[in-house]
RODO-2510 file (C-alpha; in nm, 4 decimals, decimal comma):
residues 256
     n   res          X          Y          Z
     1     m     0,0000     0,0000     0,0000
     2     r     0,1040     0,3634    -0,0369
     3     l     0,3188     0,4995     0,2442
     4     n     0,0662     0,7644     0,3545
     5     q    -0,2064     0,4985     0,3726
     6     f     0,0226     0,2733     0,5770
     7     l     0,0948     0,5538     0,8251
     8     a    -0,2715     0,6486     0,8514
     9     r    -0,3680     0,2898     0,9311
    10     a    -0,0917     0,2827     1,1924
    11     g    -0,2559     0,5749     1,3728
    12     f    -0,0585     0,8792     1,2554
    13     g    -0,3681     1,0787     1,1581
    14     s    -0,5286     1,1514     0,8250
    15     r    -0,3527     1,0707     0,4969
    16     r    -0,2876     1,4406     0,4487
    17     a    -0,1226     1,4630     0,7923
    18     c     0,0873     1,1583     0,7053
    19     e     0,1947     1,3222     0,3790
    20     t     0,3269     1,6125     0,5864
    21     l     0,5335     1,3702     0,7962
    22     i     0,6815     1,2224     0,4799
    23     r     0,7646     1,5599     0,3251
    24     e     0,9310     1,6719     0,6478
    25     g     1,1658     1,3721     0,6323
    26     a     1,0326     1,2086     0,9483
    27     v     0,9937     0,8687     0,7807
    28     t     1,2577     0,6112     0,6915
    29     i     1,2110     0,2752     0,5188
    30     n     1,4785     0,0090     0,5465
    31     g     1,7237     0,2727     0,6710
    32     h     1,6576     0,5248     0,3941
    33     r     1,4925     0,8605     0,4579
    34     l     1,2127     0,9287     0,2102
    35     t     1,0192     1,2371     0,1030
    36     e     0,8450     1,0864    -0,2002
    37     l     0,4695     1,0380    -0,1579
    38     a     0,4355     0,7714    -0,4282
    39     v     0,6461     0,5111    -0,2441
    40     r     0,4689     0,1871    -0,1558
    41     v     0,5276    -0,0264     0,1533
    42     g     0,5450    -0,4049     0,1492
    43     p     0,5006    -0,6545     0,4353
    44     d     0,8768    -0,7036     0,4788
    45     d     0,9684    -0,3333     0,4899
    46     h     1,0917    -0,1726     0,8137
    47     v     0,9290     0,1676     0,8663
    48     l     1,0417     0,4209     1,1264
    49     v     0,8812     0,7542     1,2188
    50     y     1,1138     0,9840     1,4138
    51     g     1,3321     0,6789     1,4699
    52     k     1,0594     0,4632     1,6238
    53     p     0,9378     0,1453     1,4509
    54     v     0,5882     0,1439     1,3042
    55     k     0,3693    -0,1642     1,2737
    56     l     0,0141    -0,1972     1,1578
    57     p    -0,2391    -0,2866     1,4284
    58     l    -0,4034    -0,6263     1,4233
    59     p    -0,7042    -0,6456     1,1901
    60     v    -1,0377    -0,5548     1,3485
    61     t    -1,3734    -0,5999     1,1779
    62     a    -1,7020    -0,5741     1,3647
    63     v    -2,0734    -0,5379     1,3111
    64     l    -2,2415    -0,2499     1,4950
    65     h    -2,6130    -0,2008     1,5608
    66     k    -2,6358     0,1726     1,4983
    67     p    -2,9120     0,3548     1,6882
    68     p    -3,0949     0,6526     1,5371
    69     g    -2,9463     0,9900     1,6294
    70     y    -2,5812     0,8963     1,5701
    71     l    -2,3750     1,0292     1,2810
    72     c    -2,1552     0,8197     1,0553
    73     t    -1,8548     1,0513     1,0580
    74     s    -1,4997     1,0510     1,1867
    75     a    -1,4870     1,4318     1,2089
    76     e    -1,3666     1,5324     1,5526
    77     s    -1,5067     1,8858     1,5166
    78     t    -1,8725     1,7811     1,5452
    79     k    -2,0448     1,8148     1,8823
    80     e    -2,3061     1,5546     1,7897
    81     r    -2,2909     1,1885     1,8822
    82     t    -2,1121     0,9649     1,6325
    83     i    -2,0833     0,5904     1,5884
    84     y    -1,7307     0,6114     1,7315
    85     d    -1,8834     0,6985     2,0688
    86     l    -2,0244     0,3439     2,0677
    87     l    -1,6904     0,1692     2,0028
    88     p    -1,4069     0,0863     2,2450
    89     k    -1,1628     0,3746     2,2930
    90     n    -0,8594     0,1444     2,2770
    91     w    -0,9392     0,0175     1,9262
    92     p    -0,7189     0,1016     1,6294
    93     r    -0,8566     0,3497     1,3771
    94     v    -1,1493     0,1911     1,1910
    95     v    -1,3701     0,3113     0,9061
    96     y    -1,7386     0,2435     0,8544
    97     v    -1,8578     0,0509     0,5502
    98     g    -2,1962     0,1508     0,4137
    99     r    -2,3043     0,4824     0,5636
   100     l    -2,6359     0,5168     0,7436
   101     d    -2,7776     0,8673     0,7829
   102     k    -2,8425     1,0176     1,1251
   103     d    -3,2066     0,9094     1,1452
   104     s    -3,1476     0,5566     1,0131
   105     e    -3,0479     0,2574     1,2199
   106     g    -2,9312    -0,0989     1,1968
   107     l    -2,6364    -0,2965     1,0669
   108     l    -2,3082    -0,1164     1,0091
   109     v    -1,9699    -0,2793     0,9406
   110     v    -1,6568    -0,1126     1,0826
   111     t    -1,3057    -0,2277     0,9962
   112     n    -0,9400    -0,1281     0,9725
   113     d    -0,8965    -0,3623     0,6757
   114     g    -0,8712    -0,1225     0,3815
   115     n    -0,8959    -0,3972     0,1215
   116     l    -1,2166    -0,5308     0,2759
   117     a    -1,3679    -0,1820     0,2987
   118     q    -1,2871    -0,1101    -0,0657
   119     r    -1,4226    -0,4446    -0,1808
   120     l    -1,7532    -0,3992     0,0034
   121     t    -1,8116    -0,0440    -0,1191
   122     h    -1,6957    -0,0787    -0,4800
   123     p    -1,9924    -0,0688    -0,7225
   124     s    -1,8723    -0,3862    -0,8957
   125     s    -1,9276    -0,5882    -0,5762
   126     k    -2,3086    -0,5661    -0,6159
   127     m    -2,3333    -0,6351    -0,2426
   128     r    -2,6976    -0,6881    -0,1446
   129     k    -2,8161    -0,4709     0,1446
   130     t    -3,1548    -0,5405     0,3018
   131     y    -3,3707    -0,2861     0,4867
   132     i    -3,7013    -0,2772     0,6712
   133     v    -3,8815     0,0441     0,5741
   134     t    -4,1839     0,1937     0,7509
   135     l    -4,3801     0,4552     0,5545
   136     d    -4,6237     0,7258     0,6600
   137     r    -4,9161     0,5448     0,4935
   138     e    -5,0056     0,2240     0,3136
   139     f    -4,7912     0,1603     0,0078
   140     d    -4,9496     0,1184    -0,3342
   141     f    -4,7713    -0,1917    -0,4587
   142     a    -4,8539    -0,0966    -0,8183
   143     l    -4,5512     0,1354    -0,7828
   144     a    -4,3124    -0,1556    -0,7122
   145     p    -4,2184    -0,2164    -1,0810
   146     k    -4,1310     0,1524    -1,1172
   147     m    -3,9065     0,1389    -0,8089
   148     k    -3,7289    -0,1686    -0,9472
   149     k    -3,6891    -0,0188    -1,2944
   150     g    -3,5380     0,2937    -1,1430
   151     i    -3,6046     0,6645    -1,0984
   152     s    -3,3842     0,9737    -1,0954
   153     i    -3,2962     1,1309    -0,7612
   154     e    -3,0498     1,4049    -0,6721
   155     e    -2,7577     1,1606    -0,6447
   156     g    -2,8264     0,9857    -0,9758
   157     f    -3,0351     0,7052    -1,1223
   158     a    -3,1577     0,4867    -0,8371
   159     r    -3,3234     0,1487    -0,8418
   160     m    -3,4275    -0,1230    -0,5994
   161     e    -3,3296    -0,4846    -0,6582
   162     d    -3,6318    -0,6215    -0,4737
   163     i    -3,9251    -0,4885    -0,2749
   164     y    -4,1552    -0,7026    -0,0597
   165     r    -4,4624    -0,6311     0,1500
   166     v    -4,4213    -0,6969     0,5224
   167     g    -4,7296    -0,5058     0,6365
   168     p    -4,9573    -0,2276     0,5040
   169     r    -4,6980     0,0438     0,5747
   170     t    -4,3928    -0,1801     0,6157
   171     l    -4,1722    -0,3084     0,3336
   172     k    -3,8533    -0,5070     0,2904
   173     v    -3,6232    -0,3385     0,0375
   174     v    -3,3048    -0,4769    -0,1189
   175     l    -3,0404    -0,2514    -0,2773
   176     t    -2,7111    -0,3156    -0,4536
   177     q    -2,6439     0,0563    -0,4965
   178     g    -2,5310     0,2951    -0,2251
   179     l    -2,6505     0,6419    -0,3232
   180     k    -2,6907     0,9034    -0,0501
   181     r    -3,0320     0,8776     0,1224
   182     q    -3,1393     0,6549    -0,1659
   183     i    -3,4383     0,4834    -0,0061
   184     r    -3,5779     0,8005     0,1504
   185     e    -3,5401     0,9965    -0,1736
   186     m    -3,6933     0,7245    -0,3909
   187     f    -4,0065     0,6983    -0,1768
   188     f    -4,0296     1,0784    -0,1571
   189     k    -4,0309     1,0913    -0,5375
   190     v    -4,3444     0,8742    -0,5490
   191     g    -4,5238     1,0573    -0,2662
   192     y    -4,4265     0,8781     0,0550
   193     e    -4,2302     0,9717     0,3666
   194     v    -4,0036     0,7171     0,5329
   195     k    -4,0780     0,7156     0,9048
   196     r    -3,8285     0,4451     1,0024
   197     l    -3,5399     0,2818     0,8169
   198     v    -3,3502    -0,0181     0,9560
   199     r    -3,0758    -0,2057     0,7711
   200     i    -3,0948    -0,5692     0,8754
   201     q    -2,8473    -0,7409     0,6431
   202     i    -2,5372    -0,6861     0,4262
   203     g    -2,4606    -0,9836     0,2050
   204     n    -2,5021    -1,2874     0,4300
   205     l    -2,4300    -1,0919     0,7485
   206     s    -2,7355    -1,0031     0,9559
   207     l    -2,8043    -0,8250     1,2845
   208     e    -2,9379    -1,1445     1,4430
   209     n    -2,9908    -1,0684     1,8148
   210     l    -2,7385    -0,7840     1,8434
   211     a    -2,8797    -0,5200     2,0803
   212     v    -2,9119    -0,1569     1,9741
   213     g    -2,5868     0,0310     2,0339
   214     q    -2,3837    -0,2880     2,0758
   215     h    -2,1130    -0,4347     1,8522
   216     r    -1,9832    -0,7839     1,7791
   217     v    -1,6264    -0,8484     1,6647
   218     l    -1,5986    -1,0797     1,3656
   219     t    -1,3264    -1,3409     1,3486
   220     q    -1,1195    -1,3748     1,0315
   221     e    -1,3184    -1,6912     0,9606
   222     d    -1,6409    -1,4886     0,9929
   223     v    -1,5092    -1,2291     0,7477
   224     k    -1,4192    -1,4964     0,4936
   225     r    -1,7588    -1,6618     0,5328
   226     y    -1,9704    -1,3475     0,5140
   227     f    -1,7590    -1,1565     0,2600
   228     p    -1,5754    -1,4056     0,0350
   229     s    -1,2972    -1,2449    -0,1667
   230     a    -1,3798    -1,1557    -0,5223
   231     p    -1,1256    -1,2480    -0,7941
   232     a    -0,8738    -0,9739    -0,8629
   233     s    -0,9590    -0,7573    -1,1608
   234     r    -0,7518    -0,7852    -1,4775
   235     s    -0,6022    -0,4409    -1,4166
   236     a    -0,5062    -0,5378    -1,0607
   237     r    -0,3362    -0,8559    -1,1803
   238     k    -0,1320    -0,6585    -1,4329
   239     k    -0,0333    -0,3923    -1,1816
   240     s     0,3430    -0,3740    -1,1449
   241     p     0,4944    -0,4030    -0,7940
   242     a     0,7921    -0,1891    -0,8997
   243     n     0,7150     0,0840    -0,6472
   244     t     0,6982    -0,1592    -0,3558
   245     l     1,0098    -0,1436    -0,1419
   246     r     1,1808    -0,4617    -0,0265
   247     p     1,4873    -0,5019     0,1956
   248     h     1,6842    -0,6522    -0,0926
   249     a     1,5270    -0,4566    -0,3773
   250     k     1,7558    -0,3541    -0,6605
   251     k     1,6178    -0,0024    -0,6565
   252     e     1,8690     0,2255    -0,4853
   253     l     1,7230     0,4742    -0,2433
   254     p     1,8628     0,8162    -0,1597
   255     h     2,0210     0,8530     0,1806
   256     g     1,8933     1,1214     0,4141
***
């Protein structure tokens, strides 16, 4: 991975803050001081910041039952409650996968595994996300084909994979897209207001009996079972590792 990404995952702040560390010459790899931002770090490289060794924290992936009223944001400037208030303070830096807006609730995945986060959020993954939606009045199911065919909202062309009746005002909705406020905006376009929105499943991972506001750490076996790795894309397989630094690499590095 890129050096600034490596440092960010190791807890040295945002990627921009880590770029500043690199430019200032605070970082050495395999004994060489670097100021180039494009350098990549491999598993066998020895990274020091201000002379102290840096190692990535152990992988952490968990499912969180987000309550309504909490923001999905890592911004420290906000005075509102965020999902990070619900997580252990001694955890490494994690990111959320699949944002839920402030008023929505339910299943949220948090992880410090960048590859997993990218794989789950990339449009090509077509990850199925299932929601229970409560409307302000009984839904006219004659509109279901239109919702599945797709309609235009502010964020783009939005469609539902599946829509099922649970009760007169309650529906089960399945998405493979992830547009901002997609479900709320789609129902608004056809004359309904969403009163409650709960995500109950991502892929094969469900909330089960997880209490509101609680989290459950997933083992590596859980991650493999719920989110099996997709084959690498053709472009990824052709990607050259030339910028990855190794202890015995032929590339000669400048001394600081």
